A tleap script that builds the chain and sets N, CA, C and O, in Angstrom:
source leaprc.protein.ff14SB
mol = sequence {
  NMET ASP THR GLU LEU GLU THR ALA ALA ALA
  ARG LEU GLU ALA LEU GLY ASN PRO THR ARG
  LEU ARG VAL TYR ARG ALA LEU VAL ARG ALA
  GLY ASP PRO GLY LEU ALA VAL GLY GLN ILE
  GLN GLN ARG LEU GLU ILE ALA ALA SER THR
  LEU SER HIE HIE LEU HIE ARG LEU MET ILE
  ALA GLY LEU VAL THR GLN GLN ARG ALA GLY
  THR SER LEU ILE CYS ARG ALA SER TYR PRO
  ALA MET ARG GLU LEU ILE GLY TYR LEU ALA
  ASP GLU CYS CYS ALA GLU ALA ASP GLY THR
  THR GLU GLU LEU ARG ASP VAL ALA CGLY
}
set mol.1.N position { 58.878 2.851 58.838 }
set mol.1.CA position { 58.256 2.195 57.693 }
set mol.1.C position { 56.978 2.935 57.315 }
set mol.1.O position { 56.319 3.513 58.180 }
set mol.2.N position { 56.638 2.922 56.088 }
set mol.2.CA position { 55.463 3.571 55.513 }
set mol.2.C position { 54.176 2.957 56.072 }
set mol.2.O position { 54.003 1.738 56.044 }
set mol.3.N position { 53.277 3.800 56.578 }
set mol.3.CA position { 52.020 3.335 57.173 }
set mol.3.C position { 51.155 2.605 56.151 }
set mol.3.O position { 50.539 1.585 56.460 }
set mol.4.N position { 51.116 3.138 54.931 }
set mol.4.CA position { 50.344 2.471 53.873 }
set mol.4.C position { 50.857 1.056 53.619 }
set mol.4.O position { 50.077 0.117 53.456 }
set mol.5.N position { 52.162 0.922 53.590 }
set mol.5.CA position { 52.790 -0.374 53.376 }
set mol.5.C position { 52.446 -1.332 54.512 }
set mol.5.O position { 52.102 -2.489 54.273 }
set mol.6.N position { 52.540 -0.845 55.749 }
set mol.6.CA position { 52.222 -1.683 56.904 }
set mol.6.C position { 50.760 -2.128 56.899 }
set mol.6.O position { 50.460 -3.284 57.199 }
set mol.7.N position { 49.857 -1.215 56.561 }
set mol.7.CA position { 48.430 -1.545 56.503 }
set mol.7.C position { 48.164 -2.576 55.420 }
set mol.7.O position { 47.450 -3.551 55.649 }
set mol.8.N position { 48.740 -2.363 54.234 }
set mol.8.CA position { 48.550 -3.314 53.133 }
set mol.8.C position { 49.105 -4.680 53.513 }
set mol.8.O position { 48.471 -5.699 53.239 }
set mol.9.N position { 50.270 -4.717 54.135 }
set mol.9.CA position { 50.876 -5.989 54.534 }
set mol.9.C position { 50.004 -6.717 55.546 }
set mol.9.O position { 49.833 -7.933 55.453 }
set mol.10.N position { 49.451 -5.992 56.510 }
set mol.10.CA position { 48.588 -6.615 57.527 }
set mol.10.C position { 47.318 -7.185 56.884 }
set mol.10.O position { 46.866 -8.273 57.242 }
set mol.11.N position { 46.757 -6.445 55.941 }
set mol.11.CA position { 45.538 -6.925 55.268 }
set mol.11.C position { 45.829 -8.131 54.393 }
set mol.11.O position { 45.052 -9.086 54.364 }
set mol.12.N position { 46.936 -8.089 53.684 }
set mol.12.CA position { 47.297 -9.241 52.849 }
set mol.12.C position { 47.599 -10.459 53.707 }
set mol.12.O position { 47.265 -11.584 53.337 }
set mol.13.N position { 48.227 -10.234 54.849 }
set mol.13.CA position { 48.502 -11.351 55.763 }
set mol.13.C position { 47.193 -11.967 56.251 }
set mol.13.O position { 47.060 -13.190 56.305 }
set mol.14.N position { 46.230 -11.121 56.606 }
set mol.14.CA position { 44.933 -11.626 57.071 }
set mol.14.C position { 44.242 -12.429 55.978 }
set mol.14.O position { 43.632 -13.462 56.257 }
set mol.15.N position { 44.332 -11.970 54.757 }
set mol.15.CA position { 43.684 -12.671 53.643 }
set mol.15.C position { 44.501 -13.864 53.153 }
set mol.15.O position { 44.027 -14.646 52.328 }
set mol.16.N position { 45.723 -14.005 53.657 }
set mol.16.CA position { 46.590 -15.095 53.240 }
set mol.16.C position { 46.193 -16.454 53.793 }
set mol.16.O position { 46.741 -17.476 53.380 }
set mol.17.N position { 45.254 -16.475 54.713 }
set mol.17.CA position { 44.756 -17.737 55.259 }
set mol.17.C position { 43.541 -18.175 54.441 }
set mol.17.O position { 42.616 -17.383 54.266 }
set mol.18.N position { 43.513 -19.406 53.936 }
set mol.18.CA position { 42.402 -19.845 53.085 }
set mol.18.C position { 41.022 -19.706 53.734 }
set mol.18.O position { 40.065 -19.322 53.062 }
set mol.19.N position { 40.910 -20.009 55.017 }
set mol.19.CA position { 39.607 -19.892 55.687 }
set mol.19.C position { 39.183 -18.437 55.769 }
set mol.19.O position { 38.026 -18.113 55.503 }
set mol.20.N position { 40.106 -17.555 56.136 }
set mol.20.CA position { 39.758 -16.137 56.215 }
set mol.20.C position { 39.402 -15.590 54.846 }
set mol.20.O position { 38.493 -14.770 54.723 }
set mol.21.N position { 40.098 -16.026 53.830 }
set mol.21.CA position { 39.781 -15.574 52.473 }
set mol.21.C position { 38.379 -16.028 52.074 }
set mol.21.O position { 37.637 -15.268 51.451 }
set mol.22.N position { 38.011 -17.258 52.428 }
set mol.22.CA position { 36.648 -17.746 52.139 }
set mol.22.C position { 35.604 -16.914 52.876 }
set mol.22.O position { 34.573 -16.562 52.303 }
set mol.23.N position { 35.864 -16.602 54.134 }
set mol.23.CA position { 34.937 -15.783 54.931 }
set mol.23.C position { 34.812 -14.405 54.300 }
set mol.23.O position { 33.703 -13.903 54.116 }
set mol.24.N position { 35.930 -13.798 53.972 }
set mol.24.CA position { 35.918 -12.455 53.402 }
set mol.24.C position { 35.181 -12.432 52.067 }
set mol.24.O position { 34.381 -11.530 51.815 }
set mol.25.N position { 35.440 -13.397 51.230 }
set mol.25.CA position { 34.752 -13.451 49.924 }
set mol.25.C position { 33.256 -13.631 50.106 }
set mol.25.O position { 32.474 -13.047 49.356 }
set mol.26.N position { 32.840 -14.420 51.078 }
set mol.26.CA position { 31.402 -14.590 51.346 }
set mol.26.C position { 30.789 -13.255 51.748 }
set mol.26.O position { 29.674 -12.935 51.335 }
set mol.27.N position { 31.506 -12.475 52.548 }
set mol.27.CA position { 30.991 -11.171 52.969 }
set mol.27.C position { 30.982 -10.171 51.822 }
set mol.27.O position { 30.063 -9.358 51.719 }
set mol.28.N position { 31.982 -10.220 50.970 }
set mol.28.CA position { 32.012 -9.346 49.795 }
set mol.28.C position { 30.826 -9.675 48.891 }
set mol.28.O position { 30.160 -8.771 48.386 }
set mol.29.N position { 30.559 -10.965 48.687 }
set mol.29.CA position { 29.421 -11.383 47.851 }
set mol.29.C position { 28.090 -10.957 48.456 }
set mol.29.O position { 27.142 -10.661 47.728 }
set mol.30.N position { 28.013 -10.925 49.778 }
set mol.30.CA position { 26.759 -10.587 50.462 }
set mol.30.C position { 26.386 -9.120 50.281 }
set mol.30.O position { 25.212 -8.768 50.395 }
set mol.31.N position { 27.349 -8.268 50.004 }
set mol.31.CA position { 27.065 -6.851 49.812 }
set mol.31.C position { 26.810 -6.126 51.120 }
set mol.31.O position { 27.149 -6.613 52.198 }
set mol.32.N position { 26.203 -4.949 51.003 }
set mol.32.CA position { 25.985 -4.087 52.169 }
set mol.32.C position { 25.164 -4.710 53.293 }
set mol.32.O position { 25.422 -4.404 54.457 }
set mol.33.N position { 24.184 -5.571 53.000 }
set mol.33.CA position { 23.426 -6.163 54.113 }
set mol.33.C position { 24.288 -7.033 55.032 }
set mol.33.O position { 23.961 -7.214 56.205 }
set mol.34.N position { 25.383 -7.568 54.502 }
set mol.34.CA position { 26.243 -8.437 55.293 }
set mol.34.C position { 25.591 -9.764 55.603 }
set mol.34.O position { 24.557 -10.111 55.032 }
set mol.35.N position { 26.196 -10.497 56.502 }
set mol.35.CA position { 25.701 -11.810 56.919 }
set mol.35.C position { 25.812 -11.934 58.429 }
set mol.35.O position { 26.767 -11.455 59.040 }
set mol.36.N position { 24.824 -12.582 59.016 }
set mol.36.CA position { 24.909 -12.915 60.429 }
set mol.36.C position { 25.981 -13.986 60.601 }
set mol.36.O position { 26.222 -14.781 59.693 }
set mol.37.N position { 26.614 -14.005 61.753 }
set mol.37.CA position { 27.661 -14.987 62.032 }
set mol.37.C position { 27.144 -16.401 61.772 }
set mol.37.O position { 27.849 -17.220 61.183 }
set mol.38.N position { 25.932 -16.686 62.205 }
set mol.38.CA position { 25.351 -18.009 61.983 }
set mol.38.C position { 25.204 -18.356 60.510 }
set mol.38.O position { 25.372 -19.511 60.119 }
set mol.39.N position { 24.888 -17.354 59.693 }
set mol.39.CA position { 24.783 -17.584 58.252 }
set mol.39.C position { 26.139 -17.930 57.652 }
set mol.39.O position { 26.246 -18.827 56.815 }
set mol.40.N position { 27.160 -17.224 58.078 }
set mol.40.CA position { 28.513 -17.518 57.581 }
set mol.40.C position { 28.907 -18.928 57.986 }
set mol.40.O position { 29.420 -19.703 57.179 }
set mol.41.N position { 28.661 -19.242 59.232 }
set mol.41.CA position { 29.007 -20.561 59.765 }
set mol.41.C position { 28.316 -21.654 58.956 }
set mol.41.O position { 28.936 -22.656 58.598 }
set mol.42.N position { 27.050 -21.460 58.676 }
set mol.42.CA position { 26.280 -22.456 57.936 }
set mol.42.C position { 26.746 -22.565 56.487 }
set mol.42.O position { 26.930 -23.670 55.977 }
set mol.43.N position { 26.936 -21.432 55.822 }
set mol.43.CA position { 27.357 -21.444 54.412 }
set mol.43.C position { 28.723 -22.081 54.208 }
set mol.43.O position { 28.943 -22.815 53.245 }
set mol.44.N position { 29.629 -21.794 55.120 }
set mol.44.CA position { 31.008 -22.261 54.940 }
set mol.44.C position { 31.342 -23.501 55.756 }
set mol.44.O position { 32.441 -24.047 55.664 }
set mol.45.N position { 30.371 -23.937 56.556 }
set mol.45.CA position { 30.559 -25.136 57.389 }
set mol.45.C position { 31.826 -25.036 58.231 }
set mol.45.O position { 32.724 -25.875 58.161 }
set mol.46.N position { 31.856 -23.963 59.034 }
set mol.46.CA position { 32.994 -23.692 59.904 }
set mol.46.C position { 32.507 -23.746 61.348 }
set mol.46.O position { 31.429 -23.242 61.662 }
set mol.47.N position { 33.288 -24.349 62.214 }
set mol.47.CA position { 32.952 -24.395 63.643 }
set mol.47.C position { 32.888 -22.970 64.193 }
set mol.47.O position { 33.643 -22.099 63.761 }
set mol.48.N position { 31.995 -22.739 65.134 }
set mol.48.CA position { 31.784 -21.396 65.695 }
set mol.48.C position { 33.067 -20.791 66.256 }
set mol.48.O position { 33.357 -19.620 66.011 }
set mol.49.N position { 33.831 -21.571 67.002 }
set mol.49.CA position { 35.063 -21.035 67.599 }
set mol.49.C position { 36.088 -20.682 66.520 }
set mol.49.O position { 36.794 -19.681 66.636 }
set mol.50.N position { 36.167 -21.487 65.493 }
set mol.50.CA position { 37.094 -21.222 64.384 }
set mol.50.C position { 36.673 -19.959 63.645 }
set mol.50.O position { 37.508 -19.108 63.339 }
set mol.51.N position { 35.384 -19.838 63.360 }
set mol.51.CA position { 34.875 -18.664 62.660 }
set mol.51.C position { 35.130 -17.401 63.482 }
set mol.51.O position { 35.540 -16.377 62.936 }
set mol.52.N position { 34.893 -17.472 64.770 }
set mol.52.CA position { 35.113 -16.328 65.649 }
set mol.52.C position { 36.559 -15.855 65.579 }
set mol.52.O position { 36.820 -14.654 65.497 }
set mol.53.N position { 37.488 -16.787 65.610 }
set mol.53.CA position { 38.912 -16.468 65.518 }
set mol.53.C position { 39.223 -15.761 64.200 }
set mol.53.O position { 39.905 -14.736 64.190 }
set mol.54.N position { 38.731 -16.300 63.101 }
set mol.54.CA position { 39.034 -15.731 61.790 }
set mol.54.C position { 38.361 -14.378 61.592 }
set mol.54.O position { 38.962 -13.477 61.005 }
set mol.55.N position { 37.143 -14.217 62.062 }
set mol.55.CA position { 36.475 -12.916 61.976 }
set mol.55.C position { 37.241 -11.870 62.781 }
set mol.55.O position { 37.384 -10.725 62.350 }
set mol.56.N position { 37.726 -12.267 63.937 }
set mol.56.CA position { 38.503 -11.351 64.771 }
set mol.56.C position { 39.746 -10.864 64.029 }
set mol.56.O position { 40.055 -9.672 64.046 }
set mol.57.N position { 40.445 -11.768 63.391 }
set mol.57.CA position { 41.655 -11.401 62.628 }
set mol.57.C position { 41.315 -10.449 61.481 }
set mol.57.O position { 42.058 -9.503 61.220 }
set mol.58.N position { 40.195 -10.697 60.797 }
set mol.58.CA position { 39.771 -9.817 59.705 }
set mol.58.C position { 39.368 -8.438 60.234 }
set mol.58.O position { 39.600 -7.426 59.573 }
set mol.59.N position { 38.771 -8.399 61.412 }
set mol.59.CA position { 38.389 -7.121 62.019 }
set mol.59.C position { 39.629 -6.332 62.427 }
set mol.59.O position { 39.687 -5.122 62.204 }
set mol.60.N position { 40.611 -6.989 63.015 }
set mol.60.CA position { 41.855 -6.317 63.410 }
set mol.60.C position { 42.520 -5.678 62.181 }
set mol.60.O position { 43.077 -4.584 62.270 }
set mol.61.N position { 42.457 -6.367 61.042 }
set mol.61.CA position { 43.051 -5.853 59.805 }
set mol.61.C position { 42.196 -4.756 59.169 }
set mol.61.O position { 42.617 -4.124 58.200 }
set mol.62.N position { 41.002 -4.529 59.708 }
set mol.62.CA position { 40.133 -3.486 59.176 }
set mol.62.C position { 39.336 -3.894 57.960 }
set mol.62.O position { 38.741 -3.050 57.290 }
set mol.63.N position { 39.318 -5.186 57.668 }
set mol.63.CA position { 38.629 -5.678 56.476 }
set mol.63.C position { 37.163 -6.015 56.724 }
set mol.63.O position { 36.380 -6.108 55.779 }
set mol.64.N position { 36.788 -6.197 57.983 }
set mol.64.CA position { 35.431 -6.604 58.339 }
set mol.64.C position { 34.951 -5.754 59.512 }
set mol.64.O position { 35.720 -5.413 60.411 }
set mol.65.N position { 33.669 -5.423 59.481 }
set mol.65.CA position { 33.037 -4.746 60.612 }
set mol.65.C position { 31.913 -5.636 61.137 }
set mol.65.O position { 31.394 -6.492 60.421 }
set mol.66.N position { 31.551 -5.420 62.389 }
set mol.66.CA position { 30.444 -6.159 62.998 }
set mol.66.C position { 29.486 -5.183 63.647 }
set mol.66.O position { 29.886 -4.143 64.170 }
set mol.67.N position { 28.205 -5.542 63.603 }
set mol.67.CA position { 27.179 -4.713 64.225 }
set mol.67.C position { 26.132 -5.627 64.829 }
set mol.67.O position { 25.675 -6.574 64.189 }
set mol.68.N position { 25.759 -5.343 66.052 }
set mol.68.CA position { 24.731 -6.122 66.723 }
set mol.68.C position { 23.372 -5.690 66.193 }
set mol.68.O position { 23.083 -4.498 66.096 }
set mol.69.N position { 22.537 -6.677 65.849 }
set mol.69.CA position { 21.160 -6.436 65.406 }
set mol.69.C position { 20.274 -7.405 66.185 }
set mol.69.O position { 20.081 -8.547 65.770 }
set mol.70.N position { 19.744 -6.950 67.300 }
set mol.70.CA position { 18.977 -7.834 68.175 }
set mol.70.C position { 19.897 -8.874 68.768 }
set mol.70.O position { 20.868 -8.545 69.450 }
set mol.71.N position { 19.589 -10.133 68.507 }
set mol.71.CA position { 20.432 -11.213 69.028 }
set mol.71.C position { 21.489 -11.659 68.022 }
set mol.71.O position { 22.309 -12.527 68.320 }
set mol.72.N position { 21.467 -11.064 66.837 }
set mol.72.CA position { 22.424 -11.445 65.789 }
set mol.72.C position { 23.597 -10.484 65.735 }
set mol.72.O position { 23.489 -9.308 66.085 }
set mol.73.N position { 24.707 -11.016 65.293 }
set mol.73.CA position { 25.891 -10.214 65.042 }
set mol.73.C position { 26.091 -10.204 63.531 }
set mol.73.O position { 26.406 -11.233 62.933 }
set mol.74.N position { 25.906 -9.039 62.917 }
set mol.74.CA position { 26.003 -8.915 61.464 }
set mol.74.C position { 27.423 -8.504 61.086 }
set mol.74.O position { 27.972 -7.543 61.624 }
set mol.75.N position { 27.998 -9.245 60.160 }
set mol.75.CA position { 29.351 -8.963 59.676 }
set mol.75.C position { 29.260 -8.405 58.261 }
set mol.75.O position { 28.455 -8.855 57.446 }
set mol.76.N position { 30.098 -7.423 57.994 }
set mol.76.CA position { 30.137 -6.823 56.665 }
set mol.76.C position { 31.586 -6.635 56.229 }
set mol.76.O position { 32.467 -6.359 57.044 }
set mol.77.N position { 31.811 -6.790 54.934 }
set mol.77.CA position { 33.117 -6.452 54.378 }
set mol.77.C position { 33.245 -4.935 54.400 }
set mol.77.O position { 32.278 -4.226 54.123 }
set mol.78.N position { 34.420 -4.440 54.725 }
set mol.78.CA position { 34.676 -3.000 54.663 }
set mol.78.C position { 35.133 -2.684 53.246 }
set mol.78.O position { 36.288 -2.912 52.884 }
set mol.79.N position { 34.208 -2.155 52.452 }
set mol.79.CA position { 34.536 -1.858 51.055 }
set mol.79.C position { 35.579 -0.753 50.918 }
set mol.79.O position { 36.415 -0.827 50.018 }
set mol.80.N position { 35.564 0.270 51.776 }
set mol.80.CA position { 36.654 1.258 51.687 }
set mol.80.C position { 38.032 0.614 51.900 }
set mol.80.O position { 38.987 0.950 51.199 }
set mol.81.N position { 38.135 -0.299 52.853 }
set mol.81.CA position { 39.415 -0.978 53.101 }
set mol.81.C position { 39.800 -1.841 51.905 }
set mol.81.O position { 40.971 -1.905 51.533 }
set mol.82.N position { 38.818 -2.501 51.305 }
set mol.82.CA position { 39.097 -3.335 50.138 }
set mol.82.C position { 39.585 -2.466 48.980 }
set mol.82.O position { 40.544 -2.824 48.297 }
set mol.83.N position { 38.925 -1.319 48.756 }
set mol.83.CA position { 39.343 -0.418 47.675 }
set mol.83.C position { 40.748 0.136 47.932 }
set mol.83.O position { 41.549 0.261 47.006 }
set mol.84.N position { 41.042 0.467 49.191 }
set mol.84.CA position { 42.382 0.951 49.529 }
set mol.84.C position { 43.441 -0.095 49.207 }
set mol.84.O position { 44.488 0.225 48.644 }
set mol.85.N position { 43.166 -1.344 49.565 }
set mol.85.CA position { 44.133 -2.412 49.322 }
set mol.85.C position { 44.325 -2.643 47.825 }
set mol.85.O position { 45.454 -2.766 47.349 }
set mol.86.N position { 43.235 -2.700 47.100 }
set mol.86.CA position { 43.332 -2.893 45.646 }
set mol.86.C position { 44.062 -1.720 45.013 }
set mol.86.O position { 44.908 -1.901 44.137 }
set mol.87.N position { 43.730 -0.518 45.462 }
set mol.87.CA position { 44.404 0.670 44.945 }
set mol.87.C position { 45.890 0.651 45.237 }
set mol.87.O position { 46.702 0.975 44.371 }
set mol.88.N position { 46.248 0.273 46.452 }
set mol.88.CA position { 47.653 0.204 46.831 }
set mol.88.C position { 48.406 -0.767 45.918 }
set mol.88.O position { 49.530 -0.491 45.500 }
set mol.89.N position { 47.785 -1.890 45.615 }
set mol.89.CA position { 48.434 -2.887 44.766 }
set mol.89.C position { 48.538 -2.432 43.314 }
set mol.89.O position { 49.498 -2.769 42.621 }
set mol.90.N position { 47.555 -1.670 42.856 }
set mol.90.CA position { 47.509 -1.297 41.441 }
set mol.90.C position { 48.149 0.057 41.139 }
set mol.90.O position { 48.490 0.327 39.987 }
set mol.91.N position { 48.316 0.904 42.141 }
set mol.91.CA position { 48.801 2.270 41.911 }
set mol.91.C position { 50.097 2.346 41.110 }
set mol.91.O position { 50.248 3.211 40.248 }
set mol.92.N position { 50.995 1.475 41.384 }
set mol.92.CA position { 52.295 1.541 40.733 }
set mol.92.C position { 52.422 0.586 39.542 }
set mol.92.O position { 53.511 0.400 39.000 }
set mol.93.N position { 51.316 -0.006 39.149 }
set mol.93.CA position { 51.363 -0.988 38.064 }
set mol.93.C position { 52.001 -0.391 36.816 }
set mol.93.O position { 51.538 0.615 36.278 }
set mol.94.N position { 53.040 -1.016 36.386 }
set mol.94.CA position { 53.718 -0.680 35.129 }
set mol.94.C position { 54.313 0.717 35.109 }
set mol.94.O position { 54.574 1.255 34.034 }
set mol.95.N position { 54.532 1.315 36.271 }
set mol.95.CA position { 55.045 2.679 36.344 }
set mol.95.C position { 56.403 2.820 35.656 }
set mol.95.O position { 56.741 3.893 35.158 }
set mol.96.N position { 57.157 1.765 35.632 }
set mol.96.CA position { 58.485 1.825 35.019 }
set mol.96.C position { 58.563 1.020 33.728 }
set mol.96.O position { 59.652 0.754 33.221 }
set mol.97.N position { 57.404 0.633 33.199 }
set mol.97.CA position { 57.379 -0.167 31.968 }
set mol.97.C position { 57.804 0.690 30.785 }
set mol.97.O position { 57.662 1.912 30.808 }
set mol.98.N position { 58.317 0.049 29.766 }
set mol.98.CA position { 58.811 0.760 28.585 }
set mol.98.C position { 57.761 0.871 27.479 }
set mol.98.O position { 58.093 1.161 26.329 }
set mol.99.N position { 56.502 0.641 27.829 }
set mol.99.CA position { 55.456 0.744 26.820 }
set mol.99.C position { 55.046 -0.589 26.229 }
set mol.99.O position { 54.075 -0.663 25.476 }
set mol.100.N position { 55.782 -1.651 26.565 }
set mol.100.CA position { 55.448 -2.965 26.007 }
set mol.100.C position { 54.337 -3.646 26.789 }
set mol.100.O position { 53.853 -4.704 26.386 }
set mol.101.N position { 53.929 -3.052 27.902 }
set mol.101.CA position { 52.895 -3.675 28.726 }
set mol.101.C position { 51.681 -2.763 28.857 }
set mol.101.O position { 51.097 -2.663 29.936 }
set mol.102.N position { 51.304 -2.111 27.791 }
set mol.102.CA position { 50.164 -1.189 27.785 }
set mol.102.C position { 48.895 -1.862 28.285 }
set mol.102.O position { 48.096 -1.243 28.987 }
set mol.103.N position { 48.709 -3.128 27.928 }
set mol.103.CA position { 47.498 -3.836 28.366 }
set mol.103.C position { 47.433 -3.974 29.880 }
set mol.103.O position { 46.334 -3.980 30.434 }
set mol.104.N position { 48.561 -4.086 30.572 }
set mol.104.CA position { 48.571 -4.166 32.031 }
set mol.104.C position { 48.140 -2.844 32.648 }
set mol.104.O position { 47.411 -2.829 33.641 }
set mol.105.N position { 48.582 -1.742 32.072 }
set mol.105.CA position { 48.157 -0.434 32.561 }
set mol.105.C position { 46.649 -0.278 32.423 }
set mol.105.O position { 45.990 0.265 33.310 }
set mol.106.N position { 46.103 -0.757 31.304 }
set mol.106.CA position { 44.649 -0.683 31.089 }
set mol.106.C position { 43.902 -1.482 32.143 }
set mol.106.O position { 42.870 -1.026 32.633 }
set mol.107.N position { 44.392 -2.661 32.506 }
set mol.107.CA position { 43.759 -3.503 33.509 }
set mol.107.C position { 43.834 -2.855 34.870 }
set mol.107.O position { 42.865 -2.898 35.628 }
set mol.108.N position { 44.962 -2.255 35.197 }
set mol.108.CA position { 45.174 -1.668 36.517 }
set mol.108.C position { 44.358 -0.393 36.724 }
set mol.108.O position { 44.176 0.048 37.858 }
set mol.109.N position { 43.883 0.178 35.676 }
set mol.109.CA position { 43.001 1.301 35.874 }
set mol.109.C position { 43.466 2.573 35.337 }
set mol.109.O position { 42.776 3.585 35.461 }
savepdb mol mol.pdb
quit
């Protein structure tokens, strides 16, 4: 099986859980500084053990990175991984269209 396909499927599966999607979107909104685990927990009102599980799944999929900063664990969205996934989804947009969907090609890039 195609490695790109497998990677995209794993990332989409990770984002297919509503809690993980909320966590990921919070990290995307936070930008490069990221968020400490405690900040995510507080913003999304998620139990620590639940958040830990979901962050782990996002890290396995390559969508999130973590870095220790003193006593805090800072989480960040992996923007290269996000761009790869979006690109994978959009690359073939309308490739076989007959010209009636020009607006979709414009949206896809």
